[in-house]
C-alpha positions in Angstrom: -52.1 -30.0 46.6 -49.6 -32.5 45.2 -47.9 -29.7 43.4 -47.8 -27.5 46.5 -46.4 -30.3 48.6 -43.7 -30.9 46.1 -43.0 -27.2 45.7 -42.5 -26.5 49.4 -40.8 -29.8 50.3 -37.3 -28.2 50.3 -38.5 -25.5 52.7 -40.3 -28.1 54.9 -38.4 -31.4 54.6 -41.1 -33.2 56.5 -43.2 -33.0 53.4 -41.0 -35.6 51.8 -42.8 -38.0 54.2 -46.3 -36.5 53.7 -48.4 -39.6 53.5 -51.3 -38.1 51.6 -48.9 -36.3 49.2 -47.2 -39.6 48.4 -43.5 -39.6 49.4 -42.0 -41.1 46.2 -44.0 -38.8 43.9 -42.9 -35.8 46.0 -39.3 -36.9 46.0 -39.0 -37.3 42.2 -41.3 -34.4 41.2 -40.0 -31.8 43.7 -37.1 -30.5 41.5 -39.6 -29.7 38.7 -42.1 -28.1 41.1 -39.5 -25.4 42.0 -40.2 -23.9 38.5 -43.9 -23.5 39.3 -47.0 -25.3 38.0 -45.4 -25.3 34.5 -42.6 -27.3 36.0 -44.8 -30.0 37.4 -46.8 -30.2 34.2 -43.5 -30.6 32.3 -42.6 -33.4 34.7 -45.9 -35.2 33.9 -45.3 -34.6 30.2 -41.9 -36.2 30.4 -43.3 -39.1 32.3 -46.1 -39.6 29.7 -43.6 -39.5 26.8 -41.4 -42.1 28.5 -44.4 -44.2 29.3 -45.4 -44.2 25.6 -41.9 -45.5 24.7 -42.1 -48.2 27.4 -45.5 -49.4 26.2 -44.0 -49.7 22.7 -41.1 -51.8 24.2 -43.6 -54.0 26.1 -45.5 -54.8 23.0 -42.3 -55.4 21.1 -41.1 -57.8 23.8 -44.5 -59.6 23.7 -44.1 -59.9 19.9 -47.5 -58.1 19.4 -48.1 -57.0 15.9 -48.6 -53.2 15.2 -46.9 -52.3 18.4 -46.3 -48.8 17.0 -50.0 -47.8 17.6 -50.1 -48.8 21.3 -48.3 -45.6 22.5 -51.0 -43.6 20.6 -53.7 -45.6 22.4 -52.0 -44.9 25.8 -51.2 -41.2 25.4 -54.5 -40.2 23.8 -56.8 -42.1 26.1 -59.1 -39.1 26.9 -58.7 -39.3 30.7 -55.0 -39.8 30.4 -54.3 -37.0 28.0 -56.1 -34.4 30.0 -54.4 -35.4 33.3 -50.9 -35.1 31.7 -50.9 -31.3 32.1 -51.5 -31.4 35.8 -49.7 -31.9 39.1 -51.6 -35.2 39.8 -49.9 -38.5 40.6 -51.6 -40.8 38.0 -49.1 -40.2 35.2 -46.0 -41.0 37.3 -47.9 -44.0 38.7 -48.5 -45.3 35.1 -44.8 -44.8 34.3 -43.5 -46.8 37.2 -46.2 -49.5 36.7 -45.4 -49.8 33.0 -41.6 -49.8 33.6 -42.1 -52.6 36.2 -44.2 -54.6 33.8 -41.5 -54.3 31.1 -38.8 -55.5 33.5 -40.9 -58.5 34.5 -41.7 -59.3 30.9 -38.0 -59.2 30.2 -37.4 -61.5 33.3 -35.5 -58.8 35.2 -37.3 -59.8 38.3 -35.0 -58.3 40.9 -34.9 -54.7 39.6 -38.5 -55.0 38.6 -39.5 -56.0 42.2 -37.5 -53.1 43.6 -39.1 -50.6 41.3 -42.7 -51.8 41.8 -42.2 -51.8 45.6 -42.3 -47.9 45.4 -45.7 -47.9 43.6 -47.7 -47.5 46.9 -45.7 -44.4 47.7 -47.0 -42.8 44.5 -50.6 -43.9 44.9 -52.1 -46.2 47.5 -53.6 -48.5 44.9 -50.1 -49.8 44.4 -50.8 -52.2 47.3 -53.6 -53.7 45.2 -51.2 -54.5 42.4 -48.2 -55.8 44.3 -49.7 -59.3 44.8 -49.8 -59.8 41.0 -46.1 -59.3 40.8 -45.6 -61.6 43.8 -47.7 -64.2 42.0 -45.3 -64.1 39.0 -42.3 -64.6 41.2 -43.9 -67.5 43.0 -45.1 -69.1 39.8 -41.5 -68.9 38.5 -40.1 -70.2 41.8 -38.1 -66.9 42.4 -38.7 -67.2 46.1 -35.7 -65.1 47.1 -36.8 -62.2 45.0 -40.0 -61.8 46.9 -38.0 -60.0 49.5 -37.4 -57.1 47.1 -41.1 -56.4 46.8 -40.7 -54.9 50.3 -37.9 -52.6 49.4 -40.0 -49.4 49.3 -41.8 -50.2 52.5 -38.6 -51.0 54.4 -36.8 -47.8 53.2 -39.7 -45.4 53.9 -40.5 -47.1 57.2 -36.8 -46.7 58.3 -36.5 -43.1 57.1 -39.8 -42.1 58.6 -38.9 -43.7 62.0 -36.4 -40.9 62.7 -39.1 -38.3 62.2 -42.3 -39.9 63.5 -40.6 -42.2 66.0 -42.8 -45.0 64.7 -41.4 -47.8 62.6 -44.9 -48.6 61.2 -45.9 -45.0 60.5 -46.8 -46.0 56.9 -49.6 -48.1 58.3 -50.6 -46.1 61.4 -50.7 -42.8 59.6 -52.5 -44.0 56.5 -54.9 -41.1 55.7 -57.4 -43.5 54.2 -57.9 -45.6 57.4 -61.4 -45.8 58.6 -64.6 -47.6 57.6 -66.5 -45.0 55.6 -65.6 -41.8 54.0 -67.1 -38.2 54.1 -67.6 -38.1 50.4 -70.6 -40.4 50.2 -71.0 -43.3 47.7 -72.6 -44.1 44.4 -73.4 -46.7 41.8 -71.2 -49.8 41.4 -71.3 -49.1 37.7 -70.3 -45.4 38.0 -67.0 -45.8 36.2 -68.5 -48.0 33.5 -71.1 -45.3 32.9 -68.3 -42.8 32.3 -66.5 -45.0 29.7 -66.8 -42.2 27.0 -64.8 -39.8 29.2 -62.4 -42.5 30.4 -61.4 -44.2 27.2 -63.7 -42.9 24.4 -65.9 -45.0 22.2 -63.1 -46.2 19.8 -60.9 -47.5 22.7 -63.9 -48.9 24.6 -64.7 -51.1 21.5 -61.0 -52.1 21.1 -60.7 -52.9 24.8 -63.8 -55.1 24.6 -62.3 -56.9 21.6 -59.0 -57.1 23.4 -60.6 -58.9 26.4 -62.4 -61.2 24.0 -59.1 -62.0 22.2 -57.6 -63.5 25.4 -60.3 -66.1 25.2 -59.3 -67.2 21.6 -56.5 -69.5 20.6 -55.0 -66.8 18.3 -53.8 -64.8 21.3 -50.6 -66.5 22.4 -50.1 -64.1 25.3 -47.6 -64.8 28.1 -48.5 -65.4 31.7 -46.9 -61.9 32.6 -49.3 -60.3 30.1 -52.4 -62.0 31.4 -51.6 -61.4 35.1 -49.8 -58.0 35.1 -51.6 -56.3 32.3 -55.1 -57.9 31.9 -55.6 -58.7 35.6 -53.8 -55.5 36.6 -56.1 -53.2 34.7 -59.2 -55.2 35.6 -58.5 -55.4 39.4 -57.7 -51.7 39.6 -60.9 -50.8 37.7 -63.1 -53.1 39.8 -61.5 -52.0 43.1 -62.3 -48.3 42.4 -65.8 -49.2 41.4 -66.2 -51.0 44.8 -64.5 -48.2 46.7 -67.0 -45.7 45.3 -70.0 -48.1 45.7 -69.1 -48.6 49.4 -67.8 -45.1 50.0 -64.5 -46.2 51.4 -60.7 -45.3 51.1 -61.3 -41.6 50.3 -63.1 -42.4 47.1 -64.9 -39.4 45.6 -65.8 -41.2 42.4 -63.2 -39.2 40.5 -62.8 -40.8 37.1 -59.3 -39.4 36.7 -57.9 -42.2 38.8 -58.3 -44.6 35.9 -55.6 -42.6 34.1 -53.1 -44.5 36.2 -53.8 -47.7 34.4 -54.5 -46.3 30.9 -51.1 -47.6 29.7 -52.2 -51.1 30.5 -55.5 -50.6 28.8 -53.7 -49.5 25.7 -51.9 -52.9 25.4 -55.3 -54.7 25.8 -56.8 -52.4 23.2 -53.9 -53.3 20.8 -54.9 -56.9 21.1 -58.4 -55.9 20.1 -57.1 -53.8 17.2 -55.1 -56.8 15.9 -58.1 -59.1 16.2 -60.2 -56.6 14.3 -57.9 -56.2 11.3 -57.1 -59.9 11.3 -60.5 -60.3 9.6 -59.5 -57.9 6.8 -58.0 -59.7 3.9 -57.5 -56.6 1.8 -54.4 -54.5 2.7 -56.1 -51.3 1.5 -59.0 -52.0 3.9 -56.5 -52.6 6.7 -54.9 -49.2 6.0 -58.3 -47.5 5.9 -59.4 -49.0 9.2 -56.0 -48.2 10.8 -56.2 -44.6 9.7 -59.8 -44.1 10.8 -59.2 -45.6 14.3 -56.0 -43.5 14.7 -57.8 -40.3 13.7 -60.7 -41.1 16.1 -58.4 -41.8 19.0 -56.5 -38.6 18.4 -59.7 -36.6 18.0 -61.7 -37.7 21.1 -59.6 -35.8 23.8 -59.9 -32.6 21.8 -63.7 -33.1 21.4 -64.1 -33.5 25.1 -61.8 -30.8 26.4 -60.6 -27.3 25.7 -56.9 -26.7 25.4 -55.2 -24.8 26.9 -57.2 -25.9 30.0 -59.2 -23.0 31.5 -59.8 -22.6 35.2 -62.8 -24.5 36.5 -65.6 -22.6 38.3 -63.9 -23.0 41.7 -60.6 -21.8 40.4 -62.2 -18.8 38.7 -64.1 -17.7 41.8 -61.0 -18.2 44.0 -58.8 -16.1 41.6 -61.5 -13.4 41.7 -61.3 -13.5 45.5 -57.5 -13.4 45.6 -57.4 -10.5 43.2 -59.8 -8.6 45.5 -57.8 -9.4 48.6 -54.7 -8.1 46.9 -56.5 -4.9 45.8 -57.8 -4.4 49.3 -54.2 -4.8 50.5 -55.1 -7.7 52.8 -52.7 -10.2 51.2 -50.1 -9.5 53.9 -52.4 -10.9 56.5 -52.4 -14.5 57.7 -55.1 -16.4 55.8 -57.2 -19.3 57.0 -58.4 -21.4 54.0 -58.6 -25.0 52.7 -58.9 -24.5 48.9 -55.5 -25.2 47.3 -56.1 -22.4 44.8 -55.9 -19.8 47.6 -52.2 -20.6 48.3 -51.5 -20.5 44.6 -53.2 -17.2 43.8 -52.0 -15.4 47.0 -48.5 -16.8 46.7 -48.6 -18.0 50.3 -46.8 -21.0 51.8 -49.6 -23.2 53.0 -47.2 -25.0 55.3 -46.0 -21.9 57.1 -48.4 -21.2 60.0 -47.4 -17.5 60.0 -48.6 -17.2 56.4 -51.5 -19.5 56.1 -53.4 -22.1 58.1 -56.0 -24.7 57.2 -59.6 -23.8 57.9 -60.2 -26.7 60.3 -62.7 -26.5 63.2 -59.9 -26.6 65.7 -57.8 -24.1 63.7 -60.4 -21.4 63.7 -60.2 -21.2 67.4 -56.5 -20.2 67.1 -57.2 -17.3 64.8 -56.1 -13.9 66.0 -57.0 -10.3 65.4 -56.4 -9.3 61.8 -56.4 -12.8 60.3 -58.4 -13.3 57.1 -60.9 -16.1 57.0 -61.6 -17.5 53.4 -64.6 -19.8 53.7 -65.5 -21.7 50.6 -68.6 -23.9 50.1 -66.6 -26.9 48.9 -63.7 -27.7 51.3 -64.6 -25.8 54.4 -67.9 -27.6 55.3 -66.7 -31.0 53.9 -63.1 -31.6 54.8 -62.8 -28.8 57.4 -66.2 -29.5 59.1 -66.6 -25.7 59.5 -70.1 -24.4 58.8 -70.6 -20.9 57.5 -72.9 -19.9 60.5 -69.9 -19.9 62.8 -68.8 -16.6 61.3 -72.2 -15.2 60.3 -73.7 -15.6 63.8 -70.6 -14.4 65.6 -70.3 -10.8 64.2 -68.6 -9.6 67.4 -65.6 -11.8 66.5 -65.7 -11.9 62.7 -66.4 -9.0 60.3 -67.9 -9.9 57.0 -65.9 -8.4 54.1 -67.0 -9.8 50.8 -68.9 -12.6 49.1 -67.9 -14.2 45.7 -70.1 -16.6 43.7 -69.8 -18.5 40.4 -72.1 -17.3 37.7 -75.4 -19.1 37.3 -78.5 -19.8 39.3 -79.2 -22.4 41.9 -78.5 -23.1 45.6 -75.4 -25.3 45.2 -73.2 -22.9 43.2 -69.6 -22.5 44.5 -69.1 -19.5 46.7 -66.6 -17.9 48.9 -67.1 -15.6 52.0 -64.2 -13.5 53.3 -64.1 -12.5 56.9 -61.7 -10.5 59.1 -61.0 -11.7 62.7 -61.8 -8.9 65.1 
């Protein structure tokens, strides 16, 4: 959906203010999205490459030994590497966060404050991290520069006022407002339990050693490093653990969100790496350990994932559905659906109500004769709150056309039902 919002933003300018889509991400990524999904993947690849260079520059500025290996730790963190080739926001978030940290480490507080102020408009977690940058400014008595931390909010509030007629639309239209969430909740230690898929065993060990190193006198880290990098990663990780535990702020327990702070974890892991090899008195042994760790870090993402990335089960079933709709010459009909793959495979504009509409409970009532209803077992009953029996039990209004189901056995396999409005 982030890709689709960016792709159609030029046709529908209001999408540049789409709160869930994240306005700053949409603004910067939209030119790339015009070249299709390959374009948005290229955008994230460029962001990741630049992030790797920035991580190197941060470590260089912090005078950390073996700074050359930190970009490798960042880019090949398993959850980060697999998210690069996507239209998701985590990679751009990590770029802006890393660039802001570099600016603060170099004492460029004004431009750093302006840049970090746009972080909440890439991912909402930016609001969690802004106080850390404010703390650095207050500690260094840069009172006047605190104002610049509000730059992004002021600009988007002002621009949005002319469309929403609400100066505080950023707050009032927050899609994550509300006490609890429809996705449920889980263990407080869910993300910790997924450490192998988040960081991989080598980086988990180095991260642990890195945290330990900050307790030793040998680690002469700066205040910026301790607050922005160590606390930044820790607070982000703990916050998401609590969100899923309490089932709030739209948390689905998706482990990919940790990719956003993988660049910070790489710097902490570098501290752990340096602590480890500091106990090696033999240069040959240091080279062997360095080579082994480097190889393991490079290997883990490819052990966990298949590249090129195949369609998941939902994508496969949706493509099969779309292919059938095209073969049945129904693709010129208006479609009601929620799964984002439907728009992609049918090449429909999901923001043009004459081509496609969301399968919401209220939207179904506005369907007209000839419309195609594409009900899926994931999005329709959960986000759309549209149960299947609405169509099954109302055969005088909806004609059942076809059912598609993922391979396997069980009751909870993903499936799609296609209906025609009579």
